[in-house]
C-alpha positions as CSV (number, residue, x, y, z in Angstrom):
1,X,-16.6,-30.4,-35.0
2,X,-16.9,-27.8,-32.3
3,X,-17.1,-24.0,-32.9
4,X,-16.8,-20.9,-30.8
5,X,-19.1,-17.9,-30.3
6,X,-18.2,-14.3,-29.9
7,X,-20.8,-11.7,-28.9
8,X,-20.0,-8.0,-29.0
9,X,-21.4,-5.5,-26.5
10,X,-20.5,-2.0,-27.7
11,X,-21.3,-0.1,-24.6
12,X,-18.9,1.4,-22.0
13,X,-19.4,3.5,-18.9
14,X,-16.5,5.7,-20.2
15,X,-14.3,5.5,-23.3
16,X,-10.6,5.0,-22.4
17,X,-8.1,7.3,-24.0
18,X,-6.2,4.5,-25.8
19,X,-9.2,2.5,-27.0
20,X,-10.0,2.0,-30.7
21,X,-12.5,-0.8,-30.2
22,X,-16.0,-0.5,-31.5
23,X,-17.6,0.9,-28.4
24,X,-19.4,4.0,-27.1
25,X,-20.2,5.7,-23.8
26,X,-22.9,7.9,-25.2
27,X,-25.5,5.5,-26.7
28,X,-27.1,3.8,-23.7
29,X,-30.5,4.9,-24.9
30,X,-30.1,2.3,-27.6
31,X,-29.3,-0.5,-25.2
32,X,-32.7,-2.3,-25.1
33,X,-33.1,-2.1,-28.8
34,X,-29.6,-3.4,-29.3
35,X,-30.1,-6.4,-27.0
36,X,-33.4,-7.2,-28.8
37,X,-31.6,-7.1,-32.2
38,X,-28.7,-9.1,-30.9
39,X,-31.0,-11.9,-29.6
40,X,-32.8,-11.9,-32.9
41,X,-29.5,-12.4,-34.7
42,X,-28.4,-15.2,-32.3
43,X,-31.7,-17.1,-32.5
44,X,-31.9,-16.8,-36.3
45,X,-28.6,-18.6,-36.7
46,X,-28.7,-22.1,-37.9
47,X,-27.6,-24.5,-35.2
48,X,-24.4,-25.9,-36.8
49,X,-22.1,-27.7,-34.4
50,X,-21.5,-28.2,-30.7
51,X,-20.3,-24.9,-29.2
52,X,-17.3,-25.4,-26.8
53,X,-16.4,-21.7,-26.2
54,X,-18.4,-18.5,-25.8
55,X,-16.8,-15.1,-25.3
56,X,-18.9,-12.0,-24.6
57,X,-16.7,-9.0,-25.1
58,X,-16.8,-5.3,-25.9
59,X,-16.9,-2.6,-24.9
60,X,-17.9,-3.6,-21.4
61,X,-20.6,-6.3,-21.2
62,X,-21.2,-5.7,-17.5
63,X,-21.9,-2.0,-18.3
64,X,-25.3,-2.9,-19.5
65,X,-28.2,-3.8,-17.3
66,X,-27.7,-7.2,-15.7
67,X,-31.1,-8.4,-16.8
68,X,-30.2,-7.6,-20.4
69,X,-26.9,-9.4,-20.2
70,X,-28.7,-12.4,-18.7
71,X,-31.2,-12.3,-21.6
72,X,-28.3,-12.5,-24.1
73,X,-26.7,-15.4,-22.2
74,X,-30.0,-17.3,-22.0
75,X,-30.5,-16.9,-25.7
76,X,-27.1,-18.5,-26.3
77,X,-27.6,-21.4,-23.9
78,X,-31.1,-22.1,-25.1
79,X,-30.3,-22.0,-28.8
80,X,-27.0,-23.8,-29.0
81,X,-25.6,-27.0,-27.5
82,X,-23.0,-25.6,-25.1
83,X,-22.6,-28.3,-22.5
84,X,-19.2,-28.0,-20.7
85,X,-18.3,-24.9,-22.8
86,X,-15.8,-22.4,-21.6
87,X,-18.0,-19.3,-21.1
88,X,-16.2,-16.0,-20.7
89,X,-17.7,-12.5,-20.0
90,X,-15.5,-9.4,-20.0
91,X,-15.8,-7.1,-17.1
92,X,-14.4,-3.8,-15.9
93,X,-13.9,-3.0,-12.2
94,X,-16.9,-1.5,-10.5
95,X,-19.3,-2.5,-13.2
96,X,-20.5,-5.7,-11.6
97,X,-21.4,-6.6,-8.0
98,X,-21.2,-9.9,-6.0
99,X,-24.9,-10.4,-6.8
100,X,-24.3,-9.9,-10.5
101,X,-21.5,-12.5,-10.5
102,X,-23.8,-15.0,-8.7
103,X,-26.4,-14.4,-11.4
104,X,-23.8,-14.9,-14.2
105,X,-22.5,-18.1,-12.7
106,X,-26.0,-19.5,-12.3
107,X,-26.7,-18.6,-16.0
108,X,-23.6,-20.7,-17.1
109,X,-20.7,-18.2,-17.1
110,X,-17.6,-19.9,-15.7
111,X,-14.8,-17.4,-16.7
112,X,-14.4,-13.7,-16.2
113,X,-11.9,-11.4,-17.8
114,X,-11.3,-8.2,-15.9
115,X,-9.6,-5.2,-17.4
116,X,-7.3,-3.9,-14.8
117,X,-4.4,-2.5,-17.0
118,X,-2.3,-1.2,-14.0
119,X,-2.1,-1.5,-10.2
120,X,-0.8,2.1,-10.1
121,X,-3.7,4.7,-9.7
122,X,-1.7,7.4,-11.5
123,X,-1.3,5.2,-14.5
124,X,-5.0,4.3,-14.4
125,X,-5.9,7.9,-14.5
126,X,-3.5,8.5,-17.4
127,X,-5.2,5.7,-19.3
128,X,-8.6,7.2,-18.7
129,X,-9.9,4.3,-16.6
130,X,-12.8,5.1,-14.3
131,X,-11.6,2.8,-11.5
132,X,-8.7,2.6,-9.0
133,X,-6.8,-0.4,-7.9
134,X,-8.9,-0.8,-4.7
135,X,-12.1,-1.0,-6.8
136,X,-10.4,-3.7,-9.0
137,X,-9.6,-5.8,-5.9
138,X,-13.2,-5.5,-4.6
139,X,-14.5,-6.7,-8.0
140,X,-12.0,-9.5,-8.2
141,X,-12.9,-10.7,-4.7
142,X,-16.6,-10.4,-5.4
143,X,-16.1,-12.7,-8.4
144,X,-14.2,-15.3,-6.5
145,X,-16.7,-15.2,-3.6
146,X,-19.5,-15.8,-6.1
147,X,-17.8,-19.0,-7.1
148,X,-16.2,-18.0,-10.4
149,X,-12.5,-18.8,-9.9
150,X,-11.3,-18.9,-13.5
151,X,-10.3,-15.2,-13.9
152,X,-8.2,-13.4,-16.4
153,X,-6.6,-10.1,-15.6
154,X,-5.7,-7.7,-18.5
155,X,-2.6,-5.5,-18.1
156,X,-0.8,-2.9,-20.2
157,X,2.9,-2.0,-20.0
158,X,5.2,0.6,-21.6
159,X,3.0,3.4,-20.4
160,X,3.7,7.1,-20.1
161,X,6.7,7.7,-17.7
162,X,6.6,4.0,-16.7
163,X,9.8,2.2,-15.8
164,X,10.6,-1.4,-14.9
165,X,10.1,-0.9,-11.2
166,X,6.5,0.5,-11.7
167,X,5.7,-2.5,-14.0
168,X,7.2,-4.9,-11.4
169,X,4.8,-3.4,-8.8
170,X,1.8,-4.1,-11.0
171,X,2.9,-7.7,-11.7
172,X,3.6,-8.3,-8.0
173,X,0.2,-7.0,-6.9
174,X,-1.7,-9.0,-9.4
175,X,0.1,-12.3,-9.0
176,X,-0.5,-12.2,-5.2
177,X,-4.2,-12.5,-6.0
178,X,-3.5,-15.7,-8.0
179,X,-5.7,-15.3,-11.0
180,X,-5.7,-18.3,-13.3
181,X,-4.7,-16.2,-16.4
182,X,-2.9,-12.9,-17.1
183,X,-2.7,-11.0,-20.4
184,X,0.1,-8.4,-20.8
185,X,0.1,-6.0,-23.8
186,X,2.5,-3.3,-24.7
187,X,0.7,0.0,-25.2
188,X,0.1,0.9,-28.9
189,X,-1.0,4.4,-29.7
190,X,-3.8,4.0,-32.3
191,X,-4.9,6.7,-34.8
192,X,-8.3,8.0,-34.0
193,X,-8.0,7.8,-30.2
194,X,-7.5,10.7,-27.8
195,X,-3.9,9.4,-27.1
196,X,-3.0,9.9,-30.8
197,X,-3.0,13.7,-30.4
198,X,-1.4,13.7,-27.0
199,X,2.3,14.1,-26.0
200,X,3.7,11.0,-24.3
201,X,6.9,10.0,-22.6
202,X,6.9,6.4,-23.5
203,X,9.7,3.9,-22.7
204,X,12.0,3.4,-25.6
205,X,12.3,0.0,-27.4
206,X,15.0,-1.3,-25.2
207,X,13.0,-0.5,-22.0
208,X,9.9,-2.0,-23.6
209,X,11.8,-5.3,-24.3
210,X,13.2,-5.2,-20.8
211,X,9.7,-5.1,-19.3
212,X,8.5,-7.8,-21.6
213,X,11.4,-10.2,-20.9
214,X,11.0,-9.5,-17.1
215,X,7.3,-10.4,-17.5
216,X,8.1,-13.8,-19.1
217,X,10.6,-14.7,-16.4
218,X,8.6,-13.4,-13.4
219,X,5.3,-14.9,-14.4
220,X,7.1,-18.2,-15.2
221,X,8.5,-18.3,-11.7
222,X,5.0,-17.8,-10.4
223,X,3.6,-20.7,-12.4
224,X,2.2,-18.8,-15.3
225,X,3.3,-20.5,-18.5
226,X,3.5,-18.3,-21.6
227,X,1.5,-19.9,-24.4
228,X,1.1,-16.9,-26.7
229,X,3.0,-13.7,-27.2
230,X,0.9,-11.8,-24.7
231,X,-0.8,-14.5,-22.7
232,X,0.1,-16.5,-19.6
233,X,-1.8,-19.2,-17.7
234,X,-1.6,-21.6,-14.9
235,X,-1.8,-25.2,-16.0
236,X,-5.2,-26.1,-17.4
237,X,-6.3,-22.5,-17.8
238,X,-5.3,-21.4,-21.3
239,X,-8.1,-19.4,-22.9
240,X,-9.7,-21.9,-25.2
241,X,-11.7,-19.3,-27.1
242,X,-8.7,-17.2,-28.1
243,X,-6.8,-20.2,-29.1
244,X,-9.5,-20.8,-31.8
245,X,-8.5,-17.4,-33.4
246,X,-4.8,-18.3,-33.4
247,X,-5.5,-21.8,-34.8
248,X,-8.0,-20.5,-37.4
249,X,-10.8,-22.6,-36.0
250,X,-14.4,-21.9,-36.8
251,X,-16.3,-19.3,-34.8
252,X,-19.5,-17.3,-35.1
253,X,-19.7,-13.6,-34.5
254,X,-22.8,-11.8,-33.2
255,X,-23.3,-8.1,-32.6
256,X,-22.4,-4.8,-34.3
257,X,-18.9,-5.0,-35.9
258,X,-18.5,-8.7,-34.9
259,X,-16.5,-11.0,-37.2
260,X,-16.9,-14.7,-37.7
261,X,-15.2,-17.4,-39.7
262,X,-16.7,-20.7,-40.9
263,X,-15.0,-23.0,-43.4
264,X,-12.8,-20.2,-44.7
265,X,-15.7,-17.7,-45.2
266,X,-15.4,-14.6,-43.1
267,X,-18.4,-12.7,-42.0
268,X,-18.5,-9.0,-40.9
269,X,-21.5,-7.4,-39.3
270,X,-22.5,-3.7,-39.7
271,X,-20.2,-1.6,-37.5
272,X,-22.6,1.2,-36.6
273,X,-24.9,0.4,-33.6
274,X,-28.0,2.2,-35.0
275,X,-27.6,0.5,-38.4
276,X,-27.1,-2.9,-36.7
277,X,-30.4,-2.4,-34.8
278,X,-32.4,-1.3,-37.8
279,X,-30.9,-3.3,-40.7
280,X,-27.8,-5.3,-40.0
281,X,-25.9,-6.1,-43.2
282,X,-23.6,-9.1,-43.1
283,X,-20.7,-9.0,-45.5
284,X,-19.3,-12.4,-46.4
285,X,-15.9,-12.9,-47.9
286,X,-14.4,-16.2,-49.1
287,X,-10.8,-16.4,-47.9
288,X,-8.4,-17.5,-50.7
289,X,-6.0,-20.4,-50.1
290,X,-3.0,-18.1,-50.2
291,X,-4.5,-15.7,-47.6
292,X,-5.6,-18.6,-45.5
293,X,-2.0,-20.0,-45.4
294,X,-0.6,-16.6,-44.6
295,X,-3.1,-16.2,-41.7
296,X,-2.3,-19.7,-40.5
297,X,1.4,-18.9,-40.2
298,X,0.9,-15.3,-38.9
299,X,-1.5,-16.4,-36.2
300,X,0.2,-19.7,-35.4
301,X,3.5,-18.1,-34.8
302,X,1.9,-16.1,-32.0
303,X,1.7,-19.3,-30.0
304,X,4.8,-20.4,-28.2
305,X,4.2,-23.9,-29.4
306,X,3.8,-22.6,-33.0
307,X,1.8,-24.7,-35.4
308,X,1.9,-28.3,-36.5
309,X,3.7,-28.6,-39.9
310,X,2.0,-31.8,-41.0
311,X,-1.4,-30.4,-40.2
312,X,-0.6,-27.3,-42.2
313,X,0.5,-29.5,-45.2
314,X,-2.7,-31.6,-45.1
315,X,-5.0,-28.6,-44.6
316,X,-3.7,-26.7,-47.6
317,X,-2.2,-29.4,-49.8
318,X,1.3,-28.0,-49.8
319,X,4.7,-28.8,-48.4
320,X,5.4,-26.0,-45.9
321,X,9.1,-26.5,-45.6
322,X,9.6,-26.6,-49.4
323,X,7.3,-23.7,-50.1
324,X,8.9,-21.3,-47.6
325,X,12.4,-22.8,-47.6
326,X,14.2,-19.4,-48.1
327,X,12.4,-17.7,-45.2
328,X,12.8,-20.7,-42.9
329,X,16.5,-20.9,-43.6
330,X,16.9,-17.2,-43.0
331,X,15.3,-17.3,-39.5
332,X,16.5,-20.7,-38.3
333,X,20.1,-19.8,-39.1
334,X,19.8,-16.6,-37.1
335,X,18.2,-18.4,-34.1
336,X,14.9,-16.7,-34.4
337,X,12.9,-19.8,-35.5
338,X,13.0,-23.5,-34.9
339,X,11.4,-26.5,-36.4
340,X,10.6,-29.9,-35.1
341,X,7.1,-31.3,-35.5
342,X,6.0,-27.7,-35.2
343,X,7.2,-24.4,-36.6
344,X,7.7,-21.9,-33.8
345,X,9.6,-18.7,-32.8
346,X,12.4,-18.8,-30.3
347,X,12.3,-16.4,-27.4
348,X,14.7,-14.2,-29.3
349,X,12.4,-14.5,-32.3
350,X,9.3,-13.4,-30.3
351,X,11.0,-10.0,-29.7
352,X,11.0,-9.3,-33.5
353,X,7.9,-11.4,-34.3
354,X,6.2,-8.8,-36.5
355,X,9.1,-8.6,-38.9
356,X,9.3,-12.4,-39.1
357,X,5.6,-12.8,-39.7
358,X,5.5,-10.1,-42.4
359,X,8.0,-12.2,-44.5
360,X,5.3,-14.9,-44.9
361,X,2.6,-12.4,-46.1
């Protein structure tokens, strides 16, 4: 059995106005101590199974010193069996150079996820990004020239004063670069972020759906197949690590605030950076069968292929169709869900996915 590894780097050059992730732009004096504590946590982990995916996220992993990032990567590659693993590092534009990407590739990294968000400089400024589109293109090209060609680009739509034409501009610019993977998320205003207390002129629900449906059609025409609500990939380039989350596979979490799940036991590290360095407390929670089934459905329905019904039945010892017959009838009759070997949402159902998923909780 193979597992995944997630490593959290909580440092950013600047905190974006919409971000509610566990990250800070004010604690770089703790960087060396954090890296030391992180490596200690990684190397104290029992070597369980073969690792087939590694994802270093944040925050901005490339915001820390390159030598520190390489120390973390080397601790993973030396401690675990990761031959042929998909190895992803998140990166923001202008936080890594061509030389940095060469070092990352030589250390075993074979996938980079770049947070662009928009090709429109005004929209980038509104989001609080510290880069412009030209800086993104330079970073993207440096990555390709360094020999890392498996690249994801993150984008956000339904922004302040954004219309369909502005969103089309971003999609057009990005697809011309031919990344292997594109993630497209609708902006969510989260409590506790600077955006929460600001006035916004956001697209209404109809305009948001128009942008989303255009995204599916346009990216499909460019060869990017939608495999999850917000994710699109060229053939052979789906993100194997994220699929683990959606299929409730086992993964380990390292770093402050990082979560893991192994054999239906969820782990949660201390959220605070200083506490993590000084005395990380790992909270372990056994996931009940009912909660596990609900998660399986909720996460599985995010995938365009849905989830395998027979595999669900065997995993939990129930008959899915019999147990949820009323809900299934309701949504299959309205054309929002369909069943064959898998249970999955139709394209119409994806537009109201949250309300459908909630019925199974």
